N, C-alpha and C positions, 0 to 999 in steps of 0.2 A: 532255620530262623527265617522270619519274614522281613527282616530289615537289615540294612547294612550295618555291620558292627563298627562302632567308633574306635575299637582297638586295632582295626586293620590299618595297614599303611595308607591305603587309598581313602578310607573313610576319615581317618584322622587328618590327612593332608587337605582333603576337600572341605571338610567342616571348618578347619582352621582358616583356610583362605577365604571362604565365604563369610565367616564371622569377622575376619579382619577387614574385609571390604565393607561389611555392614557398620563396623565400628568407625571406619573412616567417614562414611556417609553420615552417621550420627554425630560425629565431631563437627561436620559442616552444619548440621541442623542446630546443634547446641550453640555454635557461634552466631548464626543468624538469629536464633531465638533471643540471644542476649543483646543484639544490635537493634533489631526492629522496635522493641518496646522502649528503648532508652530515650529519655526526653530530648527534644530538639536542641535545647541549650547545651546538652552534653554530647552532641555530635551524632545522636541517633535519629529515629524517625517518629518517635512518639506514638507508635502503633499500639492500640489496645491489645494486651496479651491474650485475653479471652477470645477476641475476634480473630487474632492471629492463628490460634489453634484451630478455629473453625475453617478459615480459608486455607490453611496449610494442608489439611486432609482433603478438602474439597478439590483443590488443585491436583493433589496426588491422585485422587480418584479419576479425574478427567484424563490425566496422563497415562493411566493404565488401560484406557479404552482400546488402544491398538492391540493390547494383549487379548482383550475380550473378542475383538473382531477376528484376530488371527486364529485363536483356538476355537471360538464358538461358544455361545452361552451353555449349550447342552453338555459340553465337555468340562464345564466348571461346576457342575452340580456336585453336591455333597450329601452324604447320608447323615451328617451331623450338624444340621442348621442351628440347633440350640447352642451347641458348643461354640459355633462361630459367633453367634450373637453375644454370648457371655464374654468371649474374648474381645470383641469390639467394644463392649460397654466398659470392661475393666481398663482397656487402653485409654478410652476417652475420659473416664473418671480420673484416671491417674494424671492426665494432663491438667485437669481442673483442680485436683488436690494440690498438685505442684504449684500452680499459680496462687492458690489459697495460702500456701506456706509462705511465699514471699510477701503477700499482702498482710499476713499475720505478724510480720516482723521477725521471722526466723532468720538468723544471720546466714549469709551466703555460705560460709565455710561449713556450717552445720548441714545445710541443704545438700551440698556436694558430698560431704562425708557420709551422711546417713542414707543417701540414695545408693551409695556403694554397698549397702547391705543386701541389695537386690540379688546378687549371685548366690548368697547364702540361702535366701528364700527359694531360689530356683532349684538349688541342690536338694533342699528339704522337700519341695513339692515333687520334683522328678523322682526322688527316692520313694516317697510315700504313695504317690498316685500312679507313677509310670513304671515302678519296679526297677528303675535303674540302680546300679550299684554305687554306693557312696564310699569309694575306696579312700584309703588314707592319703593317697597322692592327690585325689580330686579335692578333698576337704582341705588339705594343707595348701594347695595352690590357690584355692578360693580365699583362704584366710590371709595368705601372703599378699594377694592382690588387694584385699580389703585394707590391709595395713598400708600398702602403697598409696591407695586413694586417700587415706587419712593424712599421710605425710604431704601429699600434693595439695590438699585443701588448706594446709597451713593453719592447723587448729589453734585458735586464739583463746582468750580468757573469758569469752562470753559464757554466761551460765545457761543451763538447760531450763526449759519451761514446758508446760503441757503442749504448746505448739510445736515443740521439738519433734513430737511423734508424727507430725503431719508428713514430712518427707519419708518417714518409715512406711506410712500408709501408702504413699505413692509408689515406693519400692515394692511393696507387697502386691499392689494392683498390677504393676508392670511385670512382676515375676509371674503372676497368674496368667497374663497374656502370653508370656514366653512358654510356660509349661503347657498351656492349651495348644500353642503352635506345634510343639513337639508331639503332643497327643494326637492331633489331627494328621500330622505328617506320618506318624507311625501307622495310621489307619488308611493310608493311601491317597490322601488329598495332595494334589500337586502343589509345588511352590507358586504356580500361577493362581490356583484356586485360593490358597492361603493369602496371597498378596491382595488380590482383587476383593475378596470377601471382607477383609479387614478395612480396606480403604473405602469401600462402598458403604459398609454398615456403620463405620465410625462417624460419618457426617450426620445422619439422623440422631445418633446417640449424643453428639455434641449439642444439637439443637434441643433435645429433650433435657439435658443437664442444664443448659442455659435457661430454659423455661422454668425449671424447678428453682434455679438460683434467683430468677426474677420474682417468683411467688414468695420466696423466703428471704428477700433482699434485706429486710430489716434485721435479720439475725446474723448477717455477714459483716466482717470488718470493713471499715470505711474504704480501705484500699482495694477491695475486691470489686472488679467490674461487674455490674449487674445490667439487666436488660439484654438487648441484642446489639452489642457494639460491633456492627459488621461493616463499618465504613472502611474502604480500602485506602492504603497509603498512596501518595502521589509520587511521580518521578522515579528516581532510583529505588525508592522503597518498594514500588510495585514489582520491579524486576527482581529484587532480592526476595520478595514473597514468592514469586514464581520459582526461583531457584530453591527456596525452602521446600516447596511442594515437590519439586523434582527429586531432591535429595531424600525426602521422606519416603517417596515411592521406591527409590533405589534401595534404601536401607531395609525396608520391609521385604523387598524381593530377595536380597542377599540373605537376610535373616531366615527366611523361609527355606531357602536352599540349604543353609547350614544345618537347620534342624531336621531336614530330610535325610541327611547322610550321617549325622553324629548325635550322640547323646547330649541332652541339655546340660547335665552335670559336667561333662567333659568340656563343653564349649565356654563355660563361664569365665575362666581366666583370659580367654581371647576377647570376650565381651568387655572386660575391664580395661582393655587397651584404648577404649574410647575416651577414658579420662586423660591420659597423657596426650593422645592425639588431639583432643579438644584444646589442650594447652598449646600444642605446636601450631594448630590451625589459627588460633587466636594471635599467636606471635607473628606468623607469616602474613596473615591477612589484615590484622588490625594493629600490629605493632605493640601488642600487649606482652611485654617481656615477662617470662615466668619467674617466680621467686626462686631463691636458692633451694627451697624444699622440693621444687618440681623434679629435679634430676634424680635424687635418691629414690623418691616415690615412683617415678616412671621406671627406673631400673628394676625395682622390686616387681612391678607388674609385668614387665617384659620377661624377667627371669622366671616368674611363675608360669607364664604362657609357654615359654620354651621347655620348662621342666615337665609340665603335664603332657606336652606334645611328644617329647622324647620317651617318657615312661610308657605312654599308652601305645605309641607306634611300634614299640619293641615287644609288646606283650603277646602279640599273635601274628602269624604270617598272613600275607595277603589272601591266602586261600580261604580264610574265614569269611570272605565276602559271600561265600556260597549261600545260597539262600533261597530257594524257592519253596 
């Protein structure tokens, strides 16, 4: 084999740890992304969410410059530039589709719940396009994690509408990003190359999407930011924005390492951990006490992650790392 098998003890442990670290970093970004755009009268900073996405990734790109200087530009070259560009565009478009969903009036619980369909799309994509196996354990763990996310979201009585499919589209776009990350990792691109390329390419993609949004602003809902809303927040808001960029860079770096050593389908239950982790970070940092539904939903996600880890780590001995 040319890659480390995720069913080995080392591959399973490494992939799980890196995905857990990425989930924790994503939990931090989710918390900051909810605080910065909150209006001033409600204790937030009133930062334009579209501008926030642009600065978030620009700051992350600047923060990875030491990686570029340490490794050298020539060592970050890739034989798959088109795949890197498609990956960056899908990630950037996913951010803007997500913002569009909120502006279109999709209830928060539906956004959270339907975004949790992402792991199912990743398993589908990694099975169809990467040839990874969709075992009953992997599918079952992904479905249990999805149910846990639904419970955490506290599904209410709001009805579905055509706009309800907006977060599903965001989930598909971000799943595309993850599948392409695994694809490029399989073909030898280093975690550093994967991280740097995404963060560097995503900024011009954000600008291109903002330009298109400006040209077609008359067709967008009134709540969607148009133009180039790039004004920076002041005071503590600026420090939080810098922290958001740093956590974004860290999350992408850990994610790239995870996909380097383990299958995308195997890693998804660990990716679901960002849902309960976001709740815990919000509780500790913002005093947002989770609802009673948080605990059973979080328990299901944690159990799904533990189950898939135990099953796959027992399937093959460490010698299956062999590989050249």
